[in-house]
C-alpha positions, 0 to 999 in steps of 0.5 A: 500499499502506498502511503506517501502522497501521489502529488508534489505539493502533498509530499513537500507539505508532508516532508515540511510537518515531519520537520517540524515535529522532529523540531519540537521533539528535539526541543523538548528534549533538549529543554529537558536535558539542559534546563529541566534536568539541571533545575531538578538537580538543583531543587533535589540538592537543596531539599536534601539539605533541608532534610539534613538540617531537619535531621541534624536538628532533630538528633541534637534535641532530647526526646521530650523537646522533639514531640513540641518541635514537631508540633510548632513545625506542623503549626507554621508550615503545610507539611506534617512532621509525626513520629512513628513506629520503625516498624510501620511500612510506607504505603505502597506506590499507587503508580509509576513515577515520571522520569523527572520525578525519578531523577528527583528521588534518585538524587535526594535518596543519593544525598540522604542515604547515609542519614537513614532516611527513606524516600516514599512517593505518597498517592496523593493528587498533585504529587507529594513526597513523604520522607522517613528519618531515622533519629537516634533516641536521646540518652535520657530515653528508658530505652536505646534504639532509634525513633523514626519520623514521617515527614509529609510534604504534599505538592512538593513535585509538580503535578503531571497534568500538563500546563494548559497554557503550554498545550494552547501555545503548542498548538498555536505554534503547530497551527501556525507553522503548518499554515506557513508551510501549506502557503510556501508549498502552494506557492511553490506549486502555482508555476508548476500548476501553470506549466502543466496548465500550459502543457495540456493546452499545447497537446490540445493544438492550443498555443498557451499563453507565455509563462511568467518568466519571474520568481525563483531562479529554477522556476523561471529557468523552466518557464523560459525554456517552456516558453521557448519551446513553445515558440519553437514549435509554433515557428515550426508548425508556421513554416509546415502550413505556409510550405504545404499550403504553397504545395498544394496552391501550386499543384491546383492550377495545373492539375485544373488545366489538366482536367480541362484538357482532358474534358476538351480532348475526350472526343479524340482520346481512348475512352479508357485513357480518358477515364484513366486520366480523369481519374488520376486527376480526381486522386491527385486533387483529393490528395492536394485537398488533404494537404490543405486540410492538413495545412489549414490547422484548427487553432483559429476555430472557435468551439460552438454547441453542436449536434453531433448526429447532425454533424455526421449526417452533413459529413456522409452529405459531403464525401457522398459515401453510402453509408448504413447510418446508427444514430446513438442520439448523444448530447449535444456538446462544444466542438470545433465543428469544421474540423470534427466534420473534416475528421469524420470525412477522412475516416469515411473516405479511407474506410470506402478507399480501402474496404471497397463497396463489398460490404456497407460502411457503418457509422455509429454514434454514443455516448460512453460515460464522459465521452462521446464517440463517433465509429466508422466500421468497415470489412476492409483489411484491418491494420494488416499488423501495423502499429495503430499509432504509427499509421496516425503520423503524417504520411505514414501508410499501411501495407494494404495501402501501399499495394496499388491503394491511392491516397497521401498518408494524411487522412488519419493525421488529420483526424488524430490532430483534430481530436487532440485539440478537443482533448480527446483521441482517435482510436484504430481498433480490429473489428470482429469478424475482420476490418477496422473501427476507427472511433473518434472519441472525445470528452463532453464539455457543455450539455 
C-alpha cells in the first residue's frame, strides 16, 4: 500500500510537517536535558540539605522536646512531621513515577542515604513526597534504639498534568507552522501547475499564453525554456503550413488545366485512357485537398455547441459515401464543427478507399460515461499488422495502402490532430469478423 502522497505538493507538505514535529521533539528533549534536568538536580540538592538540617536538629534535641518541635513545625507550615513506629511500612506506590520525578527522588535518596532516610512516593493528587527519617533516641530515653519520623511534603513535585497554557501555545505554534508551510508550498506549486496547464493546451493543438518568467531562478529557468519551446514549435508549425499550402496551391493550377484538357480532348482520346486520366486527376486533387486540410490547422476555429448526429449526417452528405447510419443521439457538446466534420469525412473516405463497396460502411454515434464518440466500421483488411499509433503520423501508410491504393497518408493524421485539439483521441481497433473500427472519442463539455 502506498502511504506517501502522489503529488509533489502533498509530499513536500508532509516533509515540512515531519521536520516541524522533529524540531519540536528535539527542542523538548534539549529543554529537558539542559534546562529541566539541572533545575531538578538543584531543587533536589536544596531539598536534601533541608532534610539533613532537620535530621541533625532532631538528633540534637532531647526526646521530650522533639514532640514540641514537631507541633510547632506543623503549625507553621503545610507539611506534617510525626513520629511513627519503626516497624510501620510506607504505603505502596499507586503509579509509576515520571522520569523527572524519578530523577528527583533518586538524587535526594543519594544525598540522604548515610542518614538512614527513606523517600516514599505518596499516592496523593498533585504529587507529594514522604520522607522517613531515622533519629537515634537521646541518652535520657528509657529504651535505646532509633525513633522514626515521617515528614509529609504534599505538592513538593509538580503535577503530572501538562499546563493548559503550554498545550494551547504548542497547538497554536503547530497550526501557525502548518499554515505557513501550506502557503509556502502552494506558492511554489503555482508555477508548476501553470506549466502543467500550458502543456495540456499545447497537447490539444492550442498555443498557451507565455508563462511568467519571474520568481525563483529554477522556476524562471523552467518558464523560459517552456516559452522558448512553444515559440519554436509555433514557428515550425507555421513554416510547415506555409510550405504545404504553397505546394498545394501550385499543384491546383496545373491539375485544373490538365482536367480541362482531358474534358476538351475526350472526343479525340481513347475512352479508357480518358477515364484513367480523369481518375488520376481526381486522385491528385483529393491528395492536394488533404494537404490543404492538414496545412490549414484548427487553432483559429471557435468551439460551439453542436448536435453531433446532425454533424455526422452533414459529413456523410459531403463525402458521398454510401453509409449504414446508426445514430445514438449523444448530447450536444461544445466542439470545433469544421475540424470534427473534416476528421469524420477523412475516416469515411479511408473506409471506402480500403474496404471497397463489397460491404456497407457503418457509422455510429453514442456516449460512454463522460465521453461522446463517433465510430466508422468497415470490412477491409484492417491494420494488417501495422502499429496503430504509427499510422496516425503524417505520410505513414499501412501495407494494404501501399499495394495500389491511392492516398497521401494524411487522412488519419488530420483526424488525430482534430481529436487532440478536443482533448480526445483517435482509436484504430480491429473489428470482430474482420475489418477496422476507427473511433473518434472526446470528453463532453457543455450539454
